N, C-alpha and C positions, 0 to 999 in steps of 0.2 A: 599516348593519352589522348582521348577524343577531345576535340576543341569545345564540345558542348557539355563538358563535365567539369565538376570541381576537381581540383588537384590535391593529392595527398602530400602536402608540403610541410606539415607541422611535425617537428621532431619531438622526442620525449621531453627534452628540456623546455620546449615551448609550452607543451601541455601542462607540465608541472607548474610553471610560472603563471599560466593562465588561471589555473586552479587557485594558486596563492593570491594572485592579483585580484581575483574576483572577491575575495573576502577582506582584503586590507584596503581601506580607503578613508574617506572623511569620517565615516562612522567611528573608526578607532581613533583617528587623530583629533577629532573635535567632539563628537557626541558623547564619548566615554566620560568626559568631565562632567557634563550635565547629569549623566546616569549616577555617578558617584555622589554628586551633590544631593540628588533627590532621594536615593534609597540607601545611601551610606556605602562604604567600600564592600561590606559583606553582602548587602542586598544586591548591589550591582554584579558581584561575582556569581551569586546564586542564579540570577536572571540570565546572565551570559552563558553559564554552564548548561542551563536547561535548553537554551536556544542552540548551543553548540551540539548538544546531544541530538536535537531534532535535525540539524543540518547534516550531522554525521550519517544518520540513518537515511536521509534523503539522498545523499551523495553515493552511499553504497548501493541504494536502489537504482539510481541513475547509472552507476558504474556497471552493474550487472547487465542492464539492457543495452548500454552503449558499447560494451565490449562484445556482446553477442550480435548486435545490429547497429554498427556505427554509421549513422545517417545524420546529415546536417539539420534535418527537421526535428531531431531529438524527441522530446516528450510530446510534441504535436503529432509526429508520425506514430509514436508508440501508442498514444491515446486512441488514434484512428484505427490502428490495427488490433489492439488488445482490448479496447473498451467499447467505443462507439465513434464512428466517423464525425459525428456532430461535435463531440467533445474535443477531438483533435483539431477540427476547424476553428472552434472558438479559442482554444489554447494558442494556436498558431498566430491568429490575428491579434489576440490579447498581448502576446509576447512581442510581436513586431511593433505594435503601437507603443508599448511600454518603453522599449529601448530607443525608438525614434524620438520620443518626447524627452528621454533622458539626455540625448545629445544636446537639446536646447538648454536643459538645466546646467549641464557641464560648461556650455559656452558662456552662460551668464556667470557661473562661478569662476571660470578662468579669467574673465574680464575683471571681476572684483579683486582677485588675487594680484593681478598685474598693477592695480591701483596702488598697491603697497609700495612698489618701486617707482611707478610712473603716475603719480596722482592727477596730473593735468591732461593725460591723454584720453581721447574718447573711448568708451567701452566697446563700441561697435567695431573699432579697428582691431582690437585684440580678439574679439569673438570671430570676426571674419578670418583672421590669420589662423586661429585654431581650427576652424571649420575646414579651411583649405588643407591644413596639415593632416587632419583626420581622414579627409577624403583621399588625399594623395597616398597615405600609408596603405589604405584599403584598396586603392586602385592599382597599386604596384602588383601585388599577388598575395596569396594567403601567407607567404613567407614574410612579406612586408608587415602584415599585421602581427604575426607570431614573433618576429624579431623585435619590433618596437615594444610589444607587450612584455617580452622577456626583460628588456632593459628598464622599462617603467617599473615593473614588479621588483626587479633586483634592487632598485633605489629604495623602494618602500620597505622591503624585507631587511636590507642593511640598516636602515634607520631604526626599525623596531628592535633588531638584535642589539645595536649599539645602545639604544635607550634602556633595554632590560639590563645589560651589563653595567652601564653607568648607574642605573637605579639601585641595583643590588649592592654595588660598592658604596653608594650613599647610605643605604639602610644600615650597613655595618660600620659606617663612619670612615671608610678608607678614602672616600672623596667627599668634598663639599662640607667639611666641618664634622661635628660630633655625630655619633650614631643615633638614628631616630628610633630604631627598633619598632615596636608595636604601638608607640605612643599615639600617632595619628590614627591608626587603624581602630583603636578602642576609645578615642576621644569623644566625650559627650554621649550622644545617643548611638554612636557607632559601636560595632560595625553595621548594625541594622537600624537605619533611620527612616521615619515616615511610615513604618508598618507595612502590612501586606499589600495595600493598594499602591504604595509608592513602588514596591518591587514589581507589581503587575504592570505599572506604567513603563518601567525600564524594560520589562519583558517584551513589550510591544516595540520599543525603540531598538532593542537588540536585534530583532528580526530584520529590520531594515539594514543593519550593519553588514549582515551576511549575504545580502542580495548580490547576485553575480557569481556565486560559487557554481551555479548550474551551467555556466558558460562552457565548462569542460565537456559537457554533453553535446553542445552545438559543434564544438571544435572536433569532436570524434569523427565527423564526416570527412575531415580533411587531415586526419592523423596518418602518419606513415605506416605504423603497425599498431592499429587500435586494440587488437586482442591482447597485446603485451603492454602498450603504453598507457591505455586508459586505466587498467587495474593499478598500475604503478603510481599514477597521479592520484587516484582515489584513495589508495591505502595511506597516503601521507597526509590527507586532509585533516583527519582528527588531531594528529600530533601538531600540525601547523596551527590549527585553531587554538589548541591548548597553549602552545608556546606564545603565539602572537597576541591573542586576545586576553586569555585568562591571566598570563604572567604580566602583561602590560598593565591591565586593570589593577592587579594586585600591587604592582610597583607604584602606580599613581596613588592608590588608596593608602599605601604606607608612607609616602613622602608628602602628599598634599592633604591637609585636613578637609574633610567632606564639606565643612561649612565655609571654606574659602570662597569669597564672592566671585573671584575670577573664574571659577569652574562653571558658573551659570552663563558667563558671557562667551563660552567657547563657540564662536560663530565664525563663519568663513570670512566675514568682513573684519575680523579682529584676531588675526593669527597670533598676536602677541600673548593672548591668554589661552592658547591651546595647552592642555595639560602637559603635552610633550615639551612645549616651549618653557613652561614654568619649571619643569624638572631640570631641563638642560641649563637654564639660567641659574638655578639653585646650585648646580654643579660647577658653575663658574664659566660657562660658555657664553660670552657676551654677544656672539653672533647668532644665538639660538633662533631668534624670531625670523631672520632672513633665511636660514637653512631650512627651518620648518615650512616657511612659505614656499620655498622651491620644491620641497618634498610633497606638500599638499597640491601644488600645481601639477606635479607628475601624476598624482592620484586622480585628479580631475581629468587630465588628458587621457590617462589610462581608461577611465570609465567611459569617456566619450568615444575613444577608439574602439573599445569593446562593444559599446552600444551600436556603433556603425557596423561592425562586423556581424554581431548577433542578429540584428534586425534585417540586414541584407540577406543573410543566409536563410532566415526564416521565411522571408518573402519569396526567395528563389524556390524553396521547397514547396510552399503553398501554390506557386505557379506551376511547378512541375507536376504536382498532384491534381491539377485542374481546379484549385480552390482560389486562384487569383489569375488575372489576365496572363496569357501565355508569354507576352513580351518580357515579363519579369523572369522568365526561365532562361533567357539568353545569356550565354557565358562567352567571354572573349578567349583569345588564345592562351592567356595566362591563368585561366580558370577562375576569373572574377565575374560574378553576375552583375554586369555594368548597369543595366536598366534598374535592377532592384537597388543598387547602390545609389544611383542618381535620385530615385524617388525618395529613398530614406533620407538622403542629404537635404533634399528640398523640404521635406516635412520638418526635419530638425531645424532648418533655417527659418521657415515660416513660423514655427512655434516660438523660436527665439525672438523674431521680429515682433510677434504679438505681445511680448513682454515690454517692448519699448513704446508701443503706441497706446494712446488712451490711458486708462489707469491700470492696465495689465490684467483686467478681469478675465479676458479670453485665455490668457496664459495660465492663470491660477486654476481655471476650470479644466484645462487640458492636463495640467499637472495633477490635480486631484483625481481625475479619471484614471490616471496611470498608477496611483498610489498603491492599490491592491494587487496590481498585475503580477508582481514577483511572487507574492504569496499564493495567488491562484495557480501559477505555474508549478509551484512546489506541491500543492494539493494534487495537481494532475500527475506529477511524478509518482507520488505515493500510491494513488489509485491504479495507475498504469502498471507499476511493478507488481502489485498484488495480483492483478488479473493476468499479467504475463507469466508469473511463476505458477499460478493455478493451471493455466492453459498448457504450459510446458510439461507439467506432470500429467495432466489429463490426456495429453496426446502421446504419452508413453516415452517421453525423452528421459535420459539419465542426467541428473544434476551434475555429475562428474564431467559431462561434456561442455559445460558452460566455461568460457574463458576466465570469468570471474564470478564468484558466487557471494552474494550479500549474506552476512551472518545474521542470525536471530530472526529469520523469517518465520511466521508473519508478524512477530512482535514489533520489529523495526518499522516497517511501513505504516502499521496501524498506529503506533505511538507517534510517529512523525506527523501523520494525518491529524490526529487529535490535537497535538500541540499547535500545529499550523492553523487548525480551525479556530482554536481559542484565540490565537493572535489576530486572525482575520476578524472574528466577531467582536473582539475586545478592543479594536483599534481606537474607538472613541467612546468607551463605556461611560465616561463622565457625562456625556450628552444626555444619558437616560437616568442618571442618579440624582439630579437636582430636584428642586420642588416642581419645576416645570421642565418638560422635555425640550432640549435645544434642537429643534428640527433642522435649523440651518446648519449647525455644526455637524449633525448626523449625516445630512445630505452630502456635505463637503467630504467627509471621511469615507463614506460607504458608496459613493456614486459608481465606483468601478465595479462593484459586485453585481448590481442589477444590469449594468451594461453588458457584462460578460454573460450573464444568464440569458439576456435577450438575444445575443448573437448565437449562443448555444442552442436554445430552444427554437429560434427562428430558422436556423439551418436544419435542425431536426424535423421541423414541421414541413418545410418546403421540399426537402430531399427524402423525407420519409425514412430516415435512418433508424436502425435498431441496434440495441446492445448486442455485441458479437458473442455468440455461445462459445464456451471454452473449447469445444472440439472443432470449431470452425475458425478459430484465431489463426491468422496467417503468420507462421513462424519462419517463413522463407528468409534466409539470412542475406538479404539484399544489401548492397552498399552503394551510397551515392557519391 
């Protein structure tokens, strides 16, 4: 293996857990409670099922491209090759920035969680410790990231499975007292509370819960046998989402009334009222809050760890393709892009420090600018796959030669694109529905969109890039 190349050290089990870990996090453990409270259990289920469908199509689209061309640049490289180099440039920098800022978010969250056990310790101590841990795991090798992510994800998955089993036993009265049946699910205005607009609001929140599922595409560049392992991980995504999200939300809706005030307070600063904690306590587990605190801490560390990995690899690829300074393409003997890792760590650290100084205004703006980034990446996946498949057929290739073929083309990527666009444009629709337009709120919510367009069109104008004609799309099966 050349010392200036990434190393294919991720096994099938690592990829599978990276795909799972990407979709299970604080969105499920905390935000699900607020979703049920605002739209009712039925409204929350419908919203999450719609988003699950979008994510399924996006991941099968990404799976087809990643199995055919497993590169760490993922959708940034695909957009450059199959659509327009300027789109790939903008998607790459957008994604790098998104995850670098996410590291800062997770450092802040990790420190808050530790306050549960150690209320008198300074936050910066825990944040510094977690940053060193994330940096160390990524500096070891790609196996260091893969192995840590495997165990982080295993803890999350085990918790959700235990939660669903305990929840079902409680619904039928086998645990935690008498059977509740459908009493809470149909109580008051349930199952649909707050009408269509409340469901639309949950629809937006649900999109954030699934951010990170596309990590499997980034990891493809360092997978041992991508043609076999990527399809294997992708095929399981739909059933995992169905099991972990849909079943968990159904169980919460059955066991906790949607009007329970504790559901609104499901915040990272108060794990005691996570819907998971409420259900476990109802089942008689006195230590539920402490256990859920530990599980949510693993979620936070997992997200930060993945953020460090994804942004480092994206910066490495941008440098390798000549779209970032060449020094970031340097790889050590263990296959780690050290300079890219160092810069990403520094950006995450400075963004975190900006939350501590002054009134945190800089940090809030940095965070808002990254809010749209994940959805923009998803739009890029849908567009790239559509163009890839059209070019593949236009150049006379046989679909049977693809290592993995996404079903329901072109319906899948088109539907995913439309749903994702609705989520992007509807992020803060309430800013435009009042008597006067809330321009401040709109700017905070949508700032990421004009920034992305500015980078995209700026590169297009300076480099005079053009949309790649189908017959000229480069389908060389290169691997990085």
